[in-house]
Steps between C-alpha positions, in 0.01 A plus 500: 500500500209580266157340466211559267175652617197274507686195631409357840751641746275534806373221719131525591605547862521866394148510352367305800630777728318764291173303499514436876567865578209624286273227646577626853470871429266531201303178461493503118801295384344435158548870419873430498449307175390804301707529183643148532251326269763426236767378745255273685309377195416132530517490882165369631566654845754785468504586872578141599777491243654821639480368858683174423867547595597222259407724207701779340393817318664778304603833649222652288241320712652617831540851364130520406387355831709752698348780288147370562574475874611868504176606333287288731665627820595849382836432665819565295707291748267203511773274353713564815208391721437194284862388550489583872178309568617201296751442781278607790223264384756230418428517130859439400398135484582221739824414318631856541388514862687180589806610305520845658394417856738204517781753476628650822425868435386762248866549406533134393175529304622811313823323410295229330232723352650465152443125511144549627427759230606263224226256599219750454622779271701501179493871436809618687834415658558578870838619621578510877769769544546450875317384814530545876293367789248782459543638149578421138539666160313326215496579127235382254618488138188469280517310172462704185212452257233437762190708563598614852435814704536638852233261637749214474747703705236591762383142552860396574536786748184376676638145525836616644319724748286212632779239496614557865146430627556131424737493802262694719680832438339832405488584128830608352580835341561505124660805341529507123824683422492447123213405267522334159162647406634852558799447272749315723657175372340308790280534807698522825347436845656589835344249748493542878336285771530432876751248621365160594600416863708184551258335745205560271700364209588186703135432592382560147758255364333201674153632428578539129666159486177341618301718262734403218433128555126555518498724195712252304235233555228747403703598196520138386124456546424823317739404222317170464165676475649751260633223274157335497340832408754573228464148361123549476551837331747353251259215428218749440724711278604194303134412453423853377807492275390170348155645441655800324715268290193296404315819411788625285521163328128507424531851355799380295295203382220737403749719314626198308142410411445856380808488281418158352127538438287771342181304441228614744339157518826338613662790682222597742423154645873435540574812705174469697594146604845619609337779700237300693742215571756743640260679735305190605166607351251278315374722217631785291356719229589789272251765392594772253355844440293539184527872434231498230232373739666637818478157662728250668477168316599148606781378271631182658509308825651187655426287802629204695299176506127555458562875476666447160159424350298740716700803392370453144157615617639855507537513122310802378504661846555876494468793739431863402782720626235746611421259785827584677307606810337160564713249306844407630641401159385822334636700795850354465486548122416870537705597807805279451499413872553128575279304741651216704263346755548182704133513596254653254236540770680823589435638149118493511474362145173441316396138577307484170812566293572199276851451642392526863181298451645223287855459635454595868856635540651560842809698396536721196765695311423759233797679339504769230673418173698806393658548158633814336373712787138385488290226656426230243318260732519303824661181625283317752543191716302341780501196724204328659470437870616135475826586323823444689865601477449867430830676433600816682393783271742781426336806344812609311544151357134479395515837325827400333334183374202702373737732314661201329159370394394845375819517294427155356144597409605826342775332297260227387234759415739707289628192320143378445408836347807483278426141400131575443598792281741285301244221473235744384738635238579150375133406501423813302775411252372144471147633454618743237678215322182292498282799404687535171370159402123454515553125525700509824323788674411404861691172483722561806207610715307185414803278562539665838134447587503132397824445690367654821190274489710188446755599767222541755345171392817307583533680836798730453553767767383857464859612444552243223170591335599866502837416346323313220245777446758777469768323304270325253382847396848565362601145406554611137678828585809369318321540167584868526842393375363303205464651152148620417527345156545158658234546767236612251598275208194335344691220334709212624821602681844407371735301725714801585184697586386222731838507674469877534152488653612227742728755663209693652486306834863581579456860384205520739710359785761775453228766498349392835829429684517849662170429680666255742217253442486151645640208297144375441396834349807522277448142384152585364656749260802288414349150478140533380597322174649196671315169438428224751686247282813720485474603137430867575732798530714686604652231729306185416370451856266207559255362753521651850824678411259753350362705795128448561439873442641459150300183427182688593573800278616281209170310500288815528712675236443215252125487565454872437713479187292212366165666568606839360505598133828546313564646154577152373215311672171527680479443875405146598175418680555442873416127491752437224767706678444296818524180298835601360624592849395154628675348199822679602476404869841376611655620172468877494300545821514381860273190517392593854388848396316405178194331659467781754512761225252313281261464791538873580401593144217244472351612832473854364744649752675694222196589294546872552860482377415292194227746403762773468663337196436726198301361205704427188600796286427302184384150439757252380455138399791334672506120500528333838834341415661830400829609648591806706692727267749594769610151593432245235378261771156343505209733583520801721656338805827683454295827491754768418265797502 
């Protein structure tokens, strides 16, 4: 029969015997564990595990423990003595003792030794060649593929030598006639012991019968206690397993968030909320290293309940990395060593620090964020003294979570750099396009500025305002695909030229698609010529089917077009332009936005932007009822620039 090394073939009765022997003769049983860190990884109390006869270990573990015992005692035959004393000190276990002593003599015990061996060792077969009242010949056939040596042979010799003492006889004599570990196919023992007298055997029979009954009751009681203990252990293991499953699920959830989102403003709060909810903390923050200023800067933070608003007070907070000697955040960001503290009073932190002073945390976690072999920042979390339901913190899990967040940040950063570069290129192209025409120079920048003011006035979020600011700068990027002759034509456009120029929103949409922009951003480029009444293009959207971002830019675009000079007309005075916008309220423009925009202009909120409009290149007498040469529709409200 063959078995693979590393499997558990040895009951911990064997390791218990080693531990007990070293405890009696050396006093340092923990030294037996040297070199077993890998095999015993995850055991909170390795010695207790190795002393529990309900557990099993591999032959590798026993092998190492025998080797450590030899070194500790400087005795090459210590394994023999371990086996011998396991019987003398009744360390075969109460089940073995009952089983063996219930038999009438050592001879009967030897005959059944194969059955006994199978209960506590799975590393060999035992063959009984012959027995007599005072002797026997036993062969041990060791399984192949196991990490075994002569210590396993010696410990068996010790057990057979001490076996007769269980009947009150002197130790037996064990002669090894053949040894597997010296090249023989098996180990062979010639056993000899004194004969057990009949009268003594008769008296012992009744004594052992009584002992058997008593031990059976004790066995039942011990089994009951053992079952209770094992049930508690299984329950604890199940709890730990469930915690690990929850942790893996949260990391998976974070990974999914990373894969589905690359916008900092959405990504960071999402993964921070997952993090603090999983570990039972009340606040979380991310600070990133600014290599130009050599500082650690607050980027984003989240909180639960009132802490959601309080965390905003950290905006603008930064720490010089040079303060790594007296600032915990800077220390983690420079050393890469995490800090996990259930009670921050042990850390001797500066009470005047804004986080300590304002948030009064009780527990704190600070983890390094590592990406591409360098520290890019820290992930922090804390909980105040009143917080409940703190999860059990696992350092490996926390660092794994931090690595996922670092990966997310690095991916988002690289994409942001790529997108910023692309945006800058497009903005430069749009600027170059406008620069070729003195009449449209600066138009996109002014449209963007007007749009940002109006977006803030109606209460859009910072993210939405930023979308409007950036995308309105390139709202006419599609004109790159329009013929210069048409764009710069000083006379009225033909129908086919009008149809050609009306393609520029969709051309612009195709240009910006690789940027993975939001639908609202794309719609500014594609739909800024839609009209509120549905008569615009390219899709004829109307009313609220036109996104509010588009309605804002459309209004601001028209106003700047009307107040700017064109080759075919002079820019309108602001009051007249506002009058025309009010006239088109509900027709071309959103009727809810028009009064807000008019008020914004009349209150002087956009005075600086209006002042940027260039004076006319040459005076032209254009009647007020003239038509826009690019549209044929009344006035400049169609404003093809």
